[in-house]
N, C-alpha and C positions, 0 to 999 in steps of 0.2 A: 504494500500500500504506500509506504513512504517513498519507494523508488518510482512510483507512477508519475511524479512531477517531472522527472527527467524526460520522459517520452512526450508529455504534453507541454513542455516548456513553461510550466507554472512554477512559481516559487515554492520552496518546501514549506510544509505547515509549521506553525510556531511550535517550539519545543522539540522539533525533530532532530534526530542525530545526523541527518543528512545535510544540515546547513553547514556551509563552510565556516571554519573557525578563523577568526582574525589573527589569533596568536601565531598560527602556522605561517601565515603570509609574512608577518613581521619577522619571525624567526628565520625564514628563508632569505629575506632581504638582508638581514643582519649577517647571516652566514656568507652570503655572496660578497658582501662588502669586507668583512673582517677576515675571512679565510685567506684571500690573496695577500693581505697585509701581513699575516702571520707567516705564510709560506715563503713569500718573497722578501722577508725582512732584511736579509743581508744585501740584497741587490737594490733595495730602495734607497739606501744611502748613496750608492754609486749613481743612481739616476738623479738624485737630488743634486749631487756635485756637478753632474754633467749639465743639468739645467742652469745652475748658477754660472758655470763657465760659459755657456752659450749666451746668457744674459750679459755678462761682462764683455764678451766679444762684440755683440751687437751694440752695446753701449759705447764701446771704443770706436766703432765705425761711425756711429751717429754723432759723436761728440763734436767733430769739426763742423758738421752741417748745422748742428744746434748752435754752435758758437757764432755762425753767420747771422742767425735770426735773433738770438738773444745776446745781449751785451756781456753778461757774466757766464753764459753757458748753462744756465739753469732755467727751468720752466717756472 
């Protein structure tokens, strides 16, 4: 009886065990976010250093152009 709503595309009756549980969805999302952070923890430091180095490289390239538009080279 409780599984009939799936065939008729009606919502499950109140108090039914067939209703989706919100906790499961939150737990899955948390696992998807946290699991890679735990698994790839050693590599995340290297990625962060690479991103900072890339920022400094781009900043070094843009500094002369920025100096042309702004007197002190700052925004």
